[in-house]
Steps between C-alpha positions, in 0.01 A plus 500: 500500500721717715194722584314191610780390729517851639139511569510161671789617723316808595190302588722261706669794672161656587375165630812463720451854620146444598586165659763668708271777588231254609753306700617816669146601574419160635809506728394840626146385567637192682731698718225757570272217598765348717569842665126541557476143654806570716359834603173331594693238704698763666187688585341195636801422721498858624134454579585179701778678689262782591230248601743325724605816669138600539411167664795530738415853591126406541599224742625759747150657503307179577424625843276771360263247331165444672512197716876458472688373801750767609869431495728281272336172407583226248299631221645851532853358493416268216359779290810712574737218392289408205481855369878547531562164332269582212681830457840331506409221254349748256804716516733197430278385211502846356882509506530150358279564191667837456836306460346268241417216722214376307481162672402636839134383492581132436764507771248660740252238401739216590597672823132536594432133426805391699388721788148360501634138503745586781214660702271207451784264616563704804123505585486118474804467719366731764163301490692174539690640803183599673563871488196681643292762315508857631119516502253244604326319224155558639344789699182478701182612341328556846605774728732416794306465816591744784539356850175573701689571823728782360416871430691810429368866498561842648563349842770279354490113461369259763322174539119453518441316828187306415642373164828411660327308778315304233812428311673376814206280592513350143874439539611729208669723749685412818758592754572860580274634235189367673561739793315808378293750691181674373698795345686244293844506658716218650418559871313292754351813666230719342606857443288683740601717794309508828527783754730291721737446200587866499735456789683205349808511277379488147720403204412474134706270275509566121681305232509210254553123529760535768263694733221257394722224646559292185736205554465516890305255705178633639592701815859541394493799256669822614174664573372211695823494698460863594140423601611215722768719668238787553173326597357822640550696183274515182698402196309501174643334188398624157776330305396378156733291269631637176422867580705816531507835672181612327316218665652581839376861456147384410490253797613775734237744389237230541601356841695774685184713571361200684800392695657844549841338548788662687745306275475389136752250374544449125687184385681620191649230270709611205255362245259765617675729259385272220148454639462887525528525115138360476184622685381297804308269281819386333419133515203319348419216739297225346383138510606254225296223355633261763393729785855603575589869588731697264615859497641696213623859460234677292706813419774526232796717602727609222879558557429864573237429767189578299225291625214365294220271615479179290190499281284187533554159647690367211792728586492374853498141369812568300672651810409196697724301254781743561476722189335823397202482269609539132437848362353365177411172317832491311697484823265232647547270196875562512495399874328176412799382286818388668722731296270797567503401875875491496506849335260637758690361792825638356349843487368468848840398637684765298265760652573377853882492426496856344285630779295736302427813714570313823633806675180692403285209630692496824455866555125458423467239769678722751283803410175303540608340829604843631158642430318215668734520800457879524124452504521220765733725706241778484205263573677355803580856631130600451412204721766584758659171434879441494610334181776235499608317190644145539744458215490129392825380329485243223713184494750663272516808721654300779822442304511855353215754520363559155412811309134491611593443867733794492243712308237422772742615775574821310132556444405464863781725615410762248144499639622487861294186571649268776579152379582170663776303328545133615750405223802422709288276744366273227667184372418352154493139598346551844236767434381475136282233338675275252483471128334781301299622806630840586332530835624448853423172658351483846844552663569810295155650580537436870847643503383819336193510716715495816734766375211715388318455833805633691490822295120534541547471884763780482255710298222472746737562788676817351268623227755443214741249356817674593610232749446204256827419331337328210279796411648784290335823571599757240 
């Protein structure tokens, strides 16, 4: 009996031992499996962190991709922010689980759901408030139609006389723009020189909309005022609106060999710095479906002054709506939502406030303008023509000369080009057009014309501008 009890106890002890051994092994396997799962999670989070950093780093190299627009743009900034956010969230999740936070995924799921509901509510609120989308909902399938009376090429930009006459006869063009000679410039006289003209005073005018005479009554622009005060002289006007120094140079090379001017006057407005960033064909001039004329800058200039011609009419259409074309379909779709539009506008405003590379861009403008002025100076010297720059102040410059106005003066003086400065004679209310029009009115044009005429008379009398107090001769 005792032996049977001993045998039973031994069997029980062995069973307990094996049970304990099995439980120990089970616990070991469970812990090992948990450690392997944790290790895989940690490895996954490390991969997400690495992926986020790679995306952020790759966003800085977007400019190297074929067809990419140079400079910072919304997709590039979004990729940088998204990559850094992914790396940060993955790092936080890795630390949370490492500390035993096993309920992270349900919490993240609730946060995601709450975020989506909040975004949907904000989108509906913006729709209800009438907040506009960043991109237009529809883009044209047909190419934008170029204006038949406008052309740009190696000789600069100018009108096409026959087509402009037809547009004026049809009533689609009017006023000063209907005064165009056969060479396509705003002048009543044809650009031809007879033998008798060689004994006359000959003056060539270059410039943009101010020289063209915009916002002045016909006969009252500063060039027309000089012509009225010098009826025996030949004064040819090659002013073309929305152009810069590169256009002035092209017009001089085209017209000066014909006129052989003793004096060349270039009307320089401070936005010429901006216009010089693009080639002479900077603007696409077209006719819309209603027959109205429009113009749009067809070059993209990044914050560093790199210039790229916009590809295709769709990009021009977006710019007509005041925005750059989306760099991809994702950005376009985002810009069709109100929240996406708010995000894109916020990025745009932040870029303007931060002023990415503005100093570099400003230096680029000055360098390009200096090159064109140097070439114009050399071309005038080759034609034995004195070059005078008329510096045109903006409305804001009257109160306090701005950075571009002062930069222009420094540039002229460094190149030793005489310049006429009427800033202290002009009055904002008396001489400038109202509202958003930046030009002189008829009174302003006539005032400048009279002051400039006095200096021209001194030039022809004495051979230089030394006696004209409004001309600075470096």
